[in-house]
N, C-alpha and C positions, 0 to 999 in steps of 0.2 A: 224458516226460507234457507234457497240456493244462492240465489242472484234477486240483486235487486236493482232496479234502474229508476231512474228519476226522469220525468218528459218534460223537455225543455221547454218553456213560455208559458206553462200552466201549473201554478202553484197546487200543491196537494195531491197530485195525479202521481200515482207511480206504478210500476209494474214491475211483478214477483212471479220469482218461480220458488212454487214450496212441493216440499214432497210430503206426503200424503197418502198410506197404506201402501208403502214401497213404493209410491209412482210420485214422477215430478211433473206439475203442473202448473200453466202460466195462469198468474191473477192480476186481476187489475182494481185500481181504489180511486176515487175521486175525491177523498176525505181524510187523504193523509194515515190511510191505513186504518180506520176508524168501519171500514165496509170493502169486503172483498168480493168479486163475482169473476167467474172462468170468461174466457173472450168466446164471442158468438165467431163461428167459422163462415168464410166465404158462401153465399149461396149456388156458385156457378165454379169450374174451373175456367182455364185460359179457352177452352175448345168451345166453351158456354154451355157444357156437361152440368146437368144439375148434381151439384153436393149433398148426399145426403147425413148430416152429422147434428145430432139432436143433443141439447145441453140436458142433464149435465154427462150422459155417458159419451158427449164426442166433443170436442171442441180445438180452438188453435191455439197453438203452444209455440213461444218462440224464445230462439235463442236472445239471452242477453252479455252474452262476451264482448266486453271494450275491446278495442284492438290493439297491439301491444306496438303497432308501427304507427304513429301520428299521422300519416299521409295516407293511411286506409280507413275506411268507413268504419269495420267492425260487423259482428251481425244484427245491428240493432242504430239506429240515426234518427233524431228529431233536432229542431235548430227554433230558438227562441222567435227567430224572425219568421218564422211559419208554423205559427200554432196550429194546433190540429193535426198537421202529419207528421204521420209514425211509417218509417220504411224498417221494415226486419227480416230476418231470415227464420222459417220456424216450417212445422208439420201440422195435418190435422189427424187426429186420432184421439186415444183415450188419454195419451200419456205425451211427454215431450220426446223426442226420437231423432237421431242424427243419420236418419236413412230417411230416403224419399222427400226429402227438404226443397225447399222452394223459397222463393221471394214475395212478400205481401205489402201491402200499405195499406194506412186508415188517411182517410181525408176528415173525419168527424172525432177527432180525440178518440180513437179506438171502439167507437160505438160500433160500426161496421168495416168491414175488411175484404179487398179485391187480391186476389192473386195476379203478379204484375211478372215474375220470371219461372221458368220450372229448374233453373241452374241457380247457382250462388253467385250473388255481384257485390260488388264495393257501389255504395250510391253515396253521392256531393249531392249539395244545396247551391244551384246558382241563381245570382241575382236574388240576394235575401231570402229566396225561396221560392221566387216565381217561376224556376225551373228546374229539373231534378236529372242530373248525367249519371249513368250507369255502364260498368265496366266489368266484364268476368273475372274474376279472382287469380290472382299472379301464376297461380299454378298451370293455368291454360293460356298460352300466348292468343294474342288478338290486335287486329287492327282496326276496329270499330269500337264505336262508342254508341250510346241510345241515349236519345234527349227528351223530357217529354215538358209539355208546358200547359197538361191538363191534371196535373196530380196523379199522375201514373197510370191516365186511363188509355194511352196512347202512346207510341213511342216512335220516334224516328231514329234511323241510323246514317251516320257519318261515320267515314274511313280518316282515320288520324294520321296511318301509317302506309306506308307501299309495302313493307316487312311486315310480318309478325310481332308483336312486342310483347316480351313479359313484363306487366305493367308491375311494378314493387311499390310505386305511390302516386297519387297526384295532389298537388299544390296548387290551389282554387286562390288567387290572388282578390283582396276586396277592395272596395272603391267604384264608385256609378262610374268613374271616366274610363277605369282601366281594368276591364273584363276578359281577363287571360287565365287560361290555365294550362300548367306545367306538368306533364307526363315525363315520368323518369322510370328508365327499366333497360334491359337487354333484349338484345334478339337471338340471342343461345346464352348459354349455361358458360361459354368459354369467352364470349364478347365482351368487350367495353361497355360502360356504363353511357344511355343514349338518353338524352334530353329533348322534348318535342314539346314546344310552344302552340297554343291554339287558342287566337280572340275569337271568342264567340260572339262580339259584339254584332259582329253584321247580320246573326240569326235574328236581333230583335230589330223591326220596321220602324219602330218609331218609340218616345218613352209614353207612360200611361196616364191616361187621364182619368177625370174622376167616374165617367161614364163604362172604364175598365174595372171599377171595382163592386164589391158587392160586399153586402152585409153575412158575416157568421156568427150563429148564436152558441156557444158551448155548452154541451147538456150532456146529461148523463141518462142514457136510453128514455130521452125525451124530457128527464127532469130537467129547468133550466138554471135551479139555484146548485152553484155547485162553490162549495168552500163558503157557503152563506152568501153569495150575489152572482146576479145575473150580469154574464158579461156577455157584450157584443163586438166582437172581432172585422176589421175590415179585410178584404180578400180579395187578390186579382182574380177578377173572373177566370175558369179555367179554358183554356184554348187562345186566349188573345196574345200576341205576339210582341208584347209590349214591354220596355223595360222599365222598371220600379224606381223611383226619385229615393234621392238620400233623406229627403223628409218624410218620408211613409210612416203612419202611427197604424201600429196593428191594434190597439185596443179604441174602441169608438166609445163607451162606457162601459158603465160596472156600478149596477144599482144592486145597494143591500135586502138580503131576505129577511122576511121573518123564521125567528129560530124555531127550528124543529127537533125528535129527539135525533136523528140523524148528526147533527151540526156536533153532539158532545160524545165522547168515548166515556170508558172505564177512568176515575181516577186511580192513584198507587191506593194498592193494597184491594182492590176489588177487580170480580169478573163477570167477564157477561154469562148470563144463562141461559137457558133453551129458550128462554120466553124473550129473548135481549135486554132484560132488566139488569142491573149493575148489582152485584151483592157482593158483600166482604170475602175476601179467600178465605181459608180455614187457618194461616197462619198470621193473620190479620185482625187484631183488635180496633174497631172503630171509635171504641170510647177512650182510647188513647190520646192524651193532650202533650202537645211536644213537650221538653222541658226548659226551652226559654219562656213558657207560659207563667207568669209572676202573676200573684192575687194582686185585682184591680186593672190588670191588662186585660186586651180581647186576641181574639183568635179566632183564626176562619174555619168552620166546622163544613168538610166536605158532606154531600151529599150523594157522593160516592160517583157522581158525574165530574167531566171538566169539560169545557170547550175545545174541540180541535183546534191546537195551533195555527195560527193565522186565518182563521174562520172569523168572517165577517159579520155574519147575522146579528142582528138586533133583536129585542123585544120578545114577543111569543115564549117560548116556556124557557127562554134564558134565565128570569127569574126563579124558577122551578127547579133548576139544576144549578144553578150559582152555588159556590160555599155560602154559606151564612155566619156573619161576624156574632159572636158571642163571649163571653165573658169568661175569665180564666178560672177556675173551681178550684177550690181549697183543696190539697191533695196529701194523702200520707207521704212520710218523709220516703224517699228511695234513692240509692248509689251514693249512700254514707261511705266518705273514704275516710281513712287513720294511716298518717304517715309522721316518720319524725321529719323537723325541719332542714335535716342533711340527708334525706332520704336513706339513712343506714339504719340499721336492726342491730347494730352495738352501741353501747356506753360506757363511758368510766366510772367508775364508784364514785360518788361524794359532786359528781358533778351535773351540771344542770343540763337535762333533756327536754327538748322542746317539740311537744306533739301540736301536729295541724290537722283538723277535723273540717272536711269539706262536704257537702250537701250538693248531690244533682239535681232535686227537684224536691219539693215542700213546701209549705207554709211558714218561711224563715221565722216572722215575727211571731210566729205561734209555736214554734218545733222546742221544746226543751231537750237540751243535750247535756248528758253523763258523760263523764269519762271515767273508769276502773283502772289505777295503774297497775296492778295485780300485785301491791305490797300491802293492802289492807287500806289504801286510802284510795280517794275517789272526791271528784268536783260536779258539779253540777251549773247548768248555764241556761237562761231562759230564753236568751238571743242568741243566734248564730252568730252575729257578725261580733259578737263581744270576742269570740276565739281567733278571729281573722288575724293577731300578730303571734295566735300560739299560744299552746297551756305547758309550764315549766312544770319541772319535778326534778326532785335529786333523790335517788335510791340509796339506802342507807348500808346493805348488805348485797353481796354479789349474787347472782342466779341466771334465771329463766323466768320472765315475768310476762304472764299474758293480760296484757294493754287491750282495754275492751271500749269501745264507744256505743252509746246506743241516743237515738235521737227519736223522738216521739212528738206527736199532737193528737187529738182528738180521733182521727180518721185513720189511724193507725202509728206503726212504728218501723224501724230498719237500724240493725245493728252492724256491726264490722269488727274484728280485732287482729292485733300482730303478736307476736312474740319477741320480745328486747332481751337482748344477752347482756348482761350487766357482769362488768369481769373489772379484775384488779388486780396489779403484779403479783405473783406468787414468790411469798419469801422464803419457804423452806419446805422441802420433801422427804419423807424418810419412808426407806423401802422395809416392808413388813414380811417376814419369810421365816419357816421352820429352818433352823438351825443345820437338821441332819434329815434327811428324807430317806424312801425305800426306792430304789430303782425299779422303773415301770410301774409306781403307781402316783396318782396324780395329786398334784399340791396346790394349793391355793395361796399367791402370793400379793398384797395390798400395797401401795402406796397411797400414804398420808400426806395430806395439802396444808400447810399454816398459811395465811388465811383458807379456811375453809371455802370454796367456790362449787356451790351445789349447781351440777350438770353443766359446768362453762367451761372444764378444762379438757384437753385433748391430752391422750397418754400415749407414749412412744414406749414400748417394751424391745431390750433385747435380751432373747432368752439363750443360753449357749454361745455358741460361734455363729449365730444366724447374721448375715449380712444386711438383711432387711427388718426394721421393724413391726410387730405387729401392735396396730395402730385403735385406740380403743378410746369410748367417751364414758366408762366406767373404771373405777379406781381398785381394780382387782381382775385378775387374771387367774386363770387355771391351767397347769402343765405339768408333763410326765417327762421327767427326764430318762432316757435310756441308757446311759452308759454311767459306769462308777467313776469316782472322784470330786474333786472341788471344782463346782461350776461359778460360774460369775453370770450374775442376773442384772443388768442397769435397766432404768425407766427416767424419761423424760417426762416433764410433765409440761403443757404450754396454755399460758392463760393470759389474755391482752397481748403485749408485744414481749412478755418474759417465758423465759424457757429455763428451769433448773432441772438436775439430774442426779439420781443417787444411784452405788452401786452395792452389792451384798454377795457375799460367795455362800455357797450351800454347798454342804457332802452329802453326797451319794454315796449307798453302800443297800447291798441284798437285805444286811440285818444286821442288827444293834440293839442294844438294851440302854435305856437310861433309868438313872436313880434321883427321885424328887428330894429334896433337900430342905430340911428350915432348922428356925435356928432359937436360941433360948429369946424371950420377950425383950430382956434388958438390950438387946441390939437394935431393936426400932427406936430406942430412946433416943438414940445418935444419929438416926437413919436421915441423911440429907434429902437422899432422892435423884440423888444426881450421879451420871456417868462416872466420872472418877471416883467416886467411891465406892461403887459397884464394883470396876475394875479391881481396885484395891481389895476389894473383901474377896473377892473372887482368885488373884494371888493368894493371900492368906490361908484359903480353903484347901487349895493344892499341896502348898507347902504343910501346912496341920496335917494333913491324910498321910504324909510320910510314906505311901507306897509306892514301889519301884512302877512304873508304867506311864504311858500317855494320859492325859486325864482332860476331858474337856467340861469346864464349870462356866454357866450361864448364871447370872445373877439377877434375878428379876427386878422390873422397876416397881414404886408402890409399898406400901405396908398392912402386913406385916410382910419381913422380908424372907423370900424364898429365892431359893436356886435349883440349877438340876444338872447332874453330872452326865455325861455320853460314855457311854461304852462300845467303840466300834473295832470290829475285827483287823486284824492286818493285812493288807491286802499281800496276800502271799498265795501264787498260785498253785504251789506246789503239794498245797493244805488242802486236805478236802473241807465241804463244808459241814460235816458235821464235825470233825475236828477242832473248828477254830468256834463252830459254838460252845464245846465244851468247855474252850480255854476263856470264853466269854465268860461262862458262869461262874470257873473256880476266880476270876479276877473280882465279878460282880459279889461271889461270895465274901473273899476277906474285905473287900469297902463292907459291906453290911454287917459282918460280926463288930467291924472298928467303931463305926456308928452305934450299932445298939450297947454297945458296952463306955460309950461315950468317953471312948478316948480322942475323939475329935474334939479340939475346943482351940482358941485362942484367945489373947488377952487383948482388946479392944484399947485399953489405959490401963493405967497402975489402978488393981482393983476393983476392973472390971471385966469378968471373964464371959466370955460366949462360947456356949456347948452347940454343936452341930448334930442334929439329928436323922434319922433316917424316916421319911415320912410316908413312901411306899416307892414297888420295883414295877414299874410300866412295860409297856410293847411300845415299840417304836412308831407304829401306826397312829397310835394315840397320843403322841408328841405333836403331829402334821397338825391335827385341829383344836393343841389346846390353847385357846385365846390369851394365856399369860406368856405366849413367847411373841417378844417382841426384839426387833433390831437395836432397842434402846440397852438391850440386857448386854453386861461385859462377860467376856471370854477370856480366860486366859490357860495358856498351853504350855506343859510342862513334860519336855518330851525325856523318856527312860526306856531301854528294852526290857519286856515282862511278858514271859508266855506266849510270843508271837502276834502281842496286841497292837494296835495302833488308836490313839486317841486324838483327836486333833481340835485345836482351837480356834473359834473365831472371833475376832472383836472387829467394834464398830469404831471406836474412837482409840486415836494412840495420843499419848501423852506422857508424860514426866513431870510428877512434882516434888523437888526434892527434899521440901521441909516437915513430910508428914511420916509420925512415929506410930507405929505398930507393932504390936507383942504379940508371938504366937508361942504354943505352947502343945508339943505333941507328946503322946504316952508319958505325963507326967513328967518330962523333961521340956524345961523353961528354956526358949531361946531368943534371945531379944532381937530383932532384927530393925536396923534402924535406916530408914529411907531417906537419905540425904543426909546433912550435917546439921545437928542440932546444937547451939552453943551455948545459950542461956535463954532464961523465960525474962520476960518482959509485962508488967504487970499492967502498964498504962493502955494496953491494946485490947480489947474485946472482940472477941468474935460469935458468931449466932451459937445457940442451944449453951449458953452462958458453960462453956470448956476453957480449962485453962489457954493461954496465948504460948507458943514458941516463936521466938524471934530466932532468925539465922542469917548471920550475915556474910555476905557476898561482896565480890568484888565491885566496887563501885557502888552499893545500896546495903538495904537490908530487905530482906521477906517477911511476911508473917504469914503463920499456917496455924489452924486450930489442931489442938493435940487430939491425937485417939481417934478422930473420926474421919481421917481423911478427905478435908475440905478445904481448900485454900479461901482465905478472907477475901471478902469484897475490896479491901482498900490495900494498899502497899505505900509504906511510908518511908520516909529515908531517918535513920539515928545518926547523928553526929559521930563522930571518933569510933564508928565501930570497926574490929579489925578482920579482915577477908581470915575466913578458913576452908 
């Protein structure tokens, strides 16, 4: 539809302009759009000549624009006090056109039409529709108006001004005793506004009596039942110059008709077929029952038809077409919904999580509900109402859990799920990366988090001097360092509302060599596997080597104890790569010979001597992927100049334990190194591993240390009368 007009005074009667096959045509309906038909054109023109216009190839088409000016009539006019009279601008032909237009009138509610003017006019109803007044469009100045008392069959011309007036509007004042029309406009485009009042009371000779009225039956091409009623109206006889009274009644009687097929239209979801019957549309399932229909209740099952709104027919086919009351059927579950009570998809470890289960449709009294929390536990309910308060559950581990719900009865089932993130604050993060890597070679960097947070941690990586972090959900990244030197790597981990970080430095070189070390088994008898102990062992190894140069020593955690020495070329631009490689080989040979001759040893405690062995000589690329390389290994650095080589030490933990006692011997020459100041033994104190206890008097108290293994006792007690040293 392009335009739609509701005819005043007759319910269910509409006139519409519809586009069809790229043509706009005018249609009329008497049952609120259930049936439409074209308008029959007049049989003759104003001169009495026959008009050969045959449906459906030719018909009358009307312009249905409402006037923007409330004081002009627009292109179509009807009035509820004058039922059946329609005045409109239009044309005759195959489609609506704005050329060769004229004015047309219908006195019988659109069943037949007559032409009244060849030019466009504004039409007003006088005396409740007892008379019609026509004035030319405002674009043409005029001093005449035309009045008709016979519904437009004959028109009488009257002059209302001595000078032609551009009529901009007409105000028709209502009332039985005050019949006045007010014209306003201007004589020219430059003149002022002009008002002209016309009292048309004098054109009526008297008031109408009963003999001046006649009955008029509303019909649709001879069909007397319109909107389920036979309606009879009282109208003034055309041509009588009498004035209608204020108590004039328009409808004489309205009798209900027997219901027939045209009183019903297609219900929602149904379309009218070529044979006129209503069939379900392709997208509509007629067996679908409203979700509000519960077991034991009734619903109206559509027959595909419904009575046209405001239609007043009775009996007849009404029973056949009216929706039938049926009992709500048992249905399979549908529309299952699963949410948390706070509508969040995160939860804290160890706290109650409340889940809500809802079902749009289904026989809830016979539907079983199963809820799987995703951590190996599940619950089952035989009545959905039991779950209205929510189902509580406590997760004992962090992670992402798939929580699923199943609703099932004898007719079917429905499922749904959500993914819940259970988190707890992170307590510790340890950055794991190789100590030394080769330039332009990809290296793996890993962050170990405690406690473990499966898939619930976000990692922020700062590599080199980048100002923006690399964000991942995986605790491992691969990176390639493009320049030599000492590079810093920082990782931040975020879980729940906690963020912690760790930083590590990595040495990057073009090439280097590493030497794997092992120890005599007796060292592992006193290995407490703590960072401080490994740091002291690394320090003693460097002292025991006695080789002038820079050595990077890493002692790895675990048993058996193992270590690694890194040999790096000194960054000297004046030397060639080949020369630096040769110098590196010389240093490696010196150290390997000393190790092979068992010349590197140290005394862990009196009577306990540990020998350092050479395990194998490896290339640097093997170091990058060795799983033993951990950031918990302690590194010690002793800087000396030898053959232009530089050896770097990277250490993770910094601390000073002044009461550790360690002995070292190199090349059969014993050298005792006392770390801290030991004053005397005190046998009342016992430490782990069943070793002697050294008591160190310090200012303000006393410290206790386990001798020979470099580990602090867990307890520190005060000894009275201890002398400070």
